[in-house]
C-alpha positions in Angstrom: 83.0 85.9 96.9 79.7 85.0 98.5 79.2 82.3 101.2 77.2 80.3 98.7 80.1 80.2 96.3 82.5 79.3 99.1 80.3 76.3 100.1 79.8 75.1 96.5 83.5 75.2 96.0 84.6 73.4 99.1 84.7 70.0 97.5 87.1 71.3 94.8 89.7 72.8 97.1 88.2 76.1 98.3 88.3 75.7 102.1 87.7 78.2 104.9 91.5 78.5 105.2 91.7 79.5 101.5 88.9 81.9 102.0 90.7 83.6 104.9 93.9 83.7 102.8 92.1 85.4 99.9 90.2 87.9 102.1 93.3 89.4 103.6 94.5 90.6 100.2 91.2 92.4 99.4 91.0 96.1 100.1 93.0 98.9 98.7 95.9 100.8 100.2 95.1 104.5 99.4 98.7 105.6 99.1 99.7 102.8 96.8 96.7 103.2 94.6 97.0 107.0 94.4 100.7 106.7 93.4 99.8 104.2 90.7 97.2 106.6 89.2 99.4 109.7 89.4 102.6 108.1 88.1 100.8 106.1 85.3 98.6 108.9 84.0 101.2 111.5 84.6 103.8 109.6 82.6 101.3 109.0 79.8 100.4 112.6 79.6 104.1 113.6 79.5 104.6 111.1 76.6 101.7 112.6 74.7 103.0 116.2 75.3 106.4 115.3 74.1 105.0 113.5 71.0 102.8 116.5 70.0 105.5 119.0 70.8 108.1 117.0 69.0 106.1 116.5 65.8 104.9 120.1 65.8 108.6 121.1 65.5 109.4 118.5 62.9 111.2 116.1 65.3 110.0 112.8 63.9 112.3 111.0 66.3 109.7 111.8 69.0 107.7 108.8 67.6 110.2 106.6 69.4 108.2 107.3 72.5 105.1 105.6 71.1 106.0 102.1 72.5 106.3 103.6 76.0 103.0 105.5 75.6 101.3 102.3 74.4 102.6 100.4 77.5 101.3 103.2 79.7 98.0 103.1 78.0 97.7 99.4 78.8 98.5 100.1 82.4 95.9 102.9 82.4 93.3 100.5 81.2 94.2 98.1 84.0 93.7 100.9 86.5 90.3 101.7 84.9 89.5 98.0 85.1 90.3 97.9 88.9 88.1 101.0 89.4 85.3 99.2 87.7 85.6 96.4 90.2 85.8 98.8 93.1 89.2 97.5 94.0 91.6 100.4 93.4 90.1 102.6 96.1 87.9 102.0 99.1 85.2 104.6 98.1 83.0 104.1 95.2 83.2 107.8 94.4 87.0 107.6 94.1 86.9 104.6 91.9 84.3 106.1 89.6 86.0 109.4 89.2 89.3 107.8 88.5 87.8 105.3 86.1 86.1 108.0 84.1 89.3 109.9 83.9 91.2 106.9 82.7 88.4 106.3 80.0 89.4 109.5 78.3 92.9 108.0 77.7 91.8 104.4 76.9 88.8 105.5 74.7 86.7 103.0 76.7 83.5 104.4 78.2 83.8 103.5 81.9 80.2 102.9 83.1 79.3 101.0 79.9 82.4 98.7 80.0 82.0 98.2 83.8 78.5 96.9 83.5 79.3 94.5 80.7 82.4 93.3 82.5 80.5 92.6 85.7 78.3 90.2 83.6 81.4 88.5 82.3 82.7 87.9 85.8 79.3 86.4 86.9 79.3 83.8 84.2 82.5 83.2 82.3 83.0 79.7 81.0 79.4 78.9 81.7 77.8 77.1 78.8 74.4 78.5 79.6 75.3 82.2 79.4 77.1 82.4 76.1 76.2 84.8 73.3 76.9 88.3 74.6 78.7 90.5 72.0 80.8 92.0 74.8 82.2 88.5 75.5 83.4 88.1 71.9 86.9 87.2 73.0 86.1 84.9 75.9 83.0 83.2 74.4 83.0 80.0 72.4 80.9 77.7 70.2 80.7 73.9 70.6 81.9 71.4 68.0 78.3 70.2 67.7 77.0 73.7 67.1 79.6 74.3 64.5 78.8 71.0 62.6 75.2 72.0 62.3 76.1 75.2 60.4 75.7 75.5 56.7 78.9 75.5 54.6 78.6 79.3 54.1 78.2 79.9 57.8 81.2 77.7 58.6 83.3 79.6 56.1 82.2 82.9 57.7 82.9 81.6 61.2 86.4 80.5 60.2 87.1 83.9 58.8 85.8 85.6 61.9 88.2 83.5 64.1 91.3 84.1 61.9 94.0 85.4 64.3 94.9 88.1 61.8 91.4 89.5 61.9 90.7 89.0 65.6 94.0 90.2 67.0 95.3 92.7 64.5 92.2 94.1 62.6 89.4 94.0 65.1 91.0 95.8 68.2 91.3 99.3 66.5 87.7 98.9 65.2 86.5 98.1 68.7 88.3 100.9 70.5 87.9 103.6 67.9 84.4 102.8 66.6 82.5 100.2 68.6 83.1 101.9 71.9 81.6 105.1 70.5 78.1 103.5 70.6 76.1 101.8 73.3 76.4 98.3 71.7 74.6 95.3 73.2 73.0 97.5 75.8 69.4 97.4 77.0 67.5 100.6 77.0 67.1 100.6 80.8 70.8 100.9 81.3 70.4 104.7 81.4 73.6 105.5 83.2 75.7 103.3 80.9 74.2 104.8 77.7 74.7 108.3 79.0 78.3 107.4 79.9 79.0 106.4 76.4 77.8 109.7 74.9 79.4 111.8 77.7 82.7 110.1 77.0 82.3 110.8 73.3 81.6 114.5 74.0 84.7 114.8 76.1 86.8 113.0 73.5 85.4 115.2 70.8 86.2 118.4 72.7 89.7 117.2 73.7 90.7 115.8 70.3 89.0 118.8 68.6 91.2 121.2 70.6 94.3 119.1 69.7 93.4 119.1 66.0 93.0 122.9 66.1 96.4 123.3 67.8 98.6 120.8 65.8 96.4 119.6 62.9 94.5 116.5 62.1 97.4 114.6 60.6 99.5 114.7 63.8 96.5 113.9 66.0 95.5 110.9 63.9 99.1 109.6 63.6 99.9 109.8 67.3 96.5 108.4 68.4 96.8 105.4 66.1 100.5 104.7 66.9 99.8 104.7 70.6 96.3 103.2 70.8 96.7 100.5 68.1 99.5 98.5 69.8 97.9 98.9 73.2 94.6 97.6 71.8 96.2 94.6 70.1 98.1 93.6 73.2 95.1 94.2 75.4 92.8 92.0 73.3 95.5 89.3 73.1 95.9 89.3 76.9 92.1 88.9 77.4 91.9 86.1 74.8 94.7 83.9 76.1 93.5 84.3 79.7 90.2 82.6 78.8 91.0 80.3 75.8 93.9 77.9 76.2 94.7 74.2 76.3 93.1 72.7 79.4 90.4 75.4 80.0 87.1 74.0 81.2 83.6 75.0 80.4 80.6 73.8 82.4 76.8 74.0 82.6 75.0 76.3 85.1 74.2 73.8 87.9 77.8 72.8 88.2 79.3 76.2 87.7 80.9 77.9 90.7 83.3 80.8 91.0 86.3 79.0 92.4 86.4 76.2 89.9 85.8 78.6 87.0 88.7 80.7 88.2 91.3 77.9 88.6 90.2 75.9 85.5 88.8 78.7 83.3 91.6 81.4 83.6 95.3 81.1 82.9 98.3 82.5 84.7 100.3 84.4 82.2 103.8 84.5 83.6 105.6 87.6 82.3 108.8 89.5 82.9 108.8 92.1 85.7 108.7 95.0 83.2 105.8 93.4 81.3 104.0 92.7 84.6 104.3 96.4 85.5 102.9 97.6 82.2 100.0 95.1 82.4 99.3 95.6 86.1 99.7 91.9 86.8 96.5 91.2 85.0 98.2 88.0 83.9 97.5 86.6 87.3 94.0 86.2 86.0 92.8 83.3 88.0 93.2 85.2 91.2 91.5 88.3 89.7 88.5 86.2 88.7 88.2 84.4 92.0 88.3 87.7 94.0 87.9 90.8 91.8 88.1 93.0 95.0 91.9 92.4 95.1 93.8 95.4 93.7 96.3 94.7 90.9 99.3 95.1 93.2 98.3 92.3 95.5 97.3 89.6 92.9 100.7 87.9 92.8 101.1 87.8 96.6 97.6 86.1 96.8 98.6 83.6 94.2 101.7 82.6 96.2 99.9 82.4 99.5 98.1 79.1 99.1 99.1 75.8 97.4 95.7 75.4 95.7 96.6 78.1 93.3 99.8 76.5 92.1 97.8 74.0 89.9 96.4 76.6 87.4 97.5 76.7 83.8 100.8 78.6 83.5 101.5 80.3 80.1 104.6 82.2 78.9 104.0 84.9 76.3 105.3 82.4 73.6 102.6 80.0 74.8 100.1 82.7 74.6 100.8 83.4 70.9 100.3 79.7 70.1 97.2 79.4 72.3 95.5 82.3 70.6 95.6 80.4 67.3 94.4 76.9 68.1 91.8 76.9 70.9 88.5 77.9 69.2 85.8 75.3 69.7 84.6 73.5 72.8 84.4 69.7 72.3 81.8 68.6 74.8 82.6 64.9 74.4 86.4 65.4 74.9 85.9 68.2 77.4 88.6 70.2 75.7 89.1 73.2 73.4 90.0 72.2 69.9 91.4 73.8 66.7 89.0 74.6 63.9 91.2 72.6 61.5 90.6 69.4 63.5 86.8 69.6 62.9 85.3 68.7 59.5 
């Protein structure tokens, strides 16, 4: 967080004391990070090996491992996410190499996603920076904008925000197809564009070899059964961490990092097992306030200062409900509202 952001936020609770408290949690511990990478990717590769070996020998019971593999895929994505923020390791080289390795398991091109995600962090919940395709699940439309639509456009918009479509149908389309192209990417993003196609090449070679060894049927079945649940849960996590009852949107002159973190991100309180598989990404307000904090220090930072205790807390049951009802931003009421409440 910059000095400008600290000063702008002082009036709303971000004091020098809070700044010092946050800074002590930034910075990675090499041993902890390395263990996370080796244990997570190692276990995921073992799951895949057992799945392919089991099905190749007709042991369909091996598919019982797919929920574990999906959970490890989510955790792998969180590690890739930390690498993109430069928070998993101290050196940029270590983060980039690890992130690109993770991308071959998450099907998410590292450099491309990293660039788009940095834009998200610089302007989430800012009314003046909406409209990016990569912010599909964190963006919103205002009630006034919706009312100006034609009847046909309103109908299409309602369909596009149907939870069945956004949470269950869109995620596999995003991870299997959309991430194979350099979508919403300017031509001068040369590294990011090259990263997409290099990732595709590596995936083509890897999955091509697997198809040659065990057949297309098994490769398609295992890939879908592992990646699909992970994609659905990952998208749901991202959605409920940015759209919930009480979330606040603001215009550019009033926007600052601290206020956007504590009023624009939720704290998804999960069980210890769920926290492990999701890399504590549910502590999203802390992550947005200080992306340099590695996943294993987020909860400790949350507990270190009283100002963080006022954020919106959600259970996973709350998250399911919130994903359905908070769609439009009502500028007059200063609140998210359900589409059904707007004529």
